[in-house]
N, C-alpha and C positions, 0 to 999 in steps of 0.2 A: 032581382036579385042583386047581389050586393059585387063591388069589384071585389079582386083579390087586393090585399093589402101590399101597399110596394116595402118589398125586405128595407129593413131597418140597417142603417149606415153601420159598417162594423169598422171600431177603431185598427188603424193602419198598424199590419203586424210585420217585424222583421222576420227572416228568418232564422231558425234556432242555430246556433254556432256553439261548440261547446266549448267551454272553459281551457284556455288553452296550457294550462298545470295538468289538467288532468285526462287530456284524449293526448293519443296516440298520434304522432307523426302522422302527417298526410304521407301517401306514397311520394314519390317524385314526379310522376305526372300528371297530380293533381293538383289544384292549388293551394298554394301554401297561408294557411291563415296567420294573424299579429303574432309575432313571437317566435316562428321557428327561419330557420334560416335554411334553405336544401345543402344537407351535407352527402358527400360521399363518401362512402365507404370504404376504409382502409384494407388495400391488399393484404391478408394472410402473409405474415414471415416466417419464413423457417426459421427455427431453432439455431441459433449459434453461440450456445452456450460454453461447448468446446472452443471455437476460437478465443471466445469474451473471456475464459479461465487461460489459454495459453499468451493470450495479449497482456493479461495480468500478471502473470508469471514472468512473461520475457521483463517486461517493466521491472517488477520489483527484485527479479535478479542482478538486472544491471546497476537499479541504484542502489542495493544492496551490497556487491562489488563494489564499486564507486566508494560507499562510501566504510567497505572495510580496509580498503587501500589507503584512505585518507585518513581514518582514525587510526589505522596502524604506525603511519608516519609522525601523527601528531602525539599519540603514545609512546614511541622512540624519544620525539623531543623530548618531552615531559619527564620522562624516566632520563634522560640524560642529565637534562636542567634540576632535577630536582636530587639526580644520584643514586637514583635508586627507582622502585617501582610505588604509586601512587595508586592506591585499593579504589579511591573513588575515580580515577580516571577510568580503570575498568567498567565502572558502570557508564559512564559517558559514552562511550565507546560500544557500548551495550546497547545502548538509546540509541545513537545516530544510525546506528546499521541497522534494526528494530523500524526506527523512523521510516528509512529510506524502502525495506522490505515491506513495510504496512502501507505506507502510504502510496505509492505505487503498483505494490502488487495484490493490494485488495484481501479479501478473505477466501484465500486458496489456503487449506490444510495445510499443504506441505511448507509455508513460509515460515511458519514458528519454528517446525524442525529447525529449517535454514537460517533462521534469526540466530538460532543459539549455535550453529556449526561457524557461521559468519563471523559472531561474536570471538568465538574459541581462534578460528584464524585469525582475526586482528588482535588479540591478545598476543599471538605467537608470531605473527610479524612483526608487531609492536615492540617485541624483547628481540627479534632477532636485529630490527634496524636497531636498536639501543646499541648491541655487540657492534656494530657495523659502525656505531658513531664515535664509539669510545676506540676500537682499533682505528679507525684514522686518525682521532685525534690524538694517542700515541704513539703508531708506530708508520702512520702516513699512510695506508693501507688505502686501495681504491676500489670502489662495487665490487670488480670482477677478480680481484684477489678473495675477499668475503665471502664472496656468494659466487663465485666460477670452481673453478677446478680445487679449491680448499672447501668447497662448502662443508665437505667432510667435518673437517678440522671444525670450522663453525660452529655445526649440529653438537658435536664433543664437548664441545664450550658451553653448549646451552644450557644442554643435558647435564653438566658437573654445578653450573649453576642455580639448576632450579631446587626450591626447598616447599616446606608446608606453606609458606606465606605464595609462593605463585601457584600451588593449587587452588587455595581461597581466591584467588583473581580467577583463576581458569572457571572454578566453578561461581561465582558472581556474574562476571560474564556471561556465561552458557546459559544462566538460568535465568536474566534480567533479559537476554537476546528471545529467548521464546517468550516468555510473558509480557516484555514490550511488544513483540512485533504482530503477537494476538490482539493485544489492546488497541494497538496503531490501526487494523487490519480493520477491527469492527465500525471505527467512529469513520 
């Protein structure tokens, strides 16, 4: 009888590991193959869209109001220095206001409308400030004289000075305030 043949030696085989880019990451309690680091799942966060919009709108309004007042003062000084209105500065006024609203307010849909309104307000306040500067220079009137109890007289004087050129400046400021605010809000 013949003796059974001894088994042939088998080459040493390593356990088959899946390729790290083709396999799913293991569960957290299993050993981690090379290339994977255990990552804890982030807890779900509740939606805060309303709070984000409110914060953006508040920041945009604040920046827009500051830009409106600063631009109105600058517009009054420019009109006084030029002894009249300067059409390109109405465009610069709208640009400054829109930059504040769009950059700080973001993409809120109300901001372009507010950009147009703030631009119109900026031109109006700039014209009133120009009237104040002229009255102060000619008659020595202070701000309380022009804007205090005699505000009705100041507004009557403003209305008497309005002409077609003023309407053009208001139109430029309003349209560009809307367009620039929308453009800056996107970027």
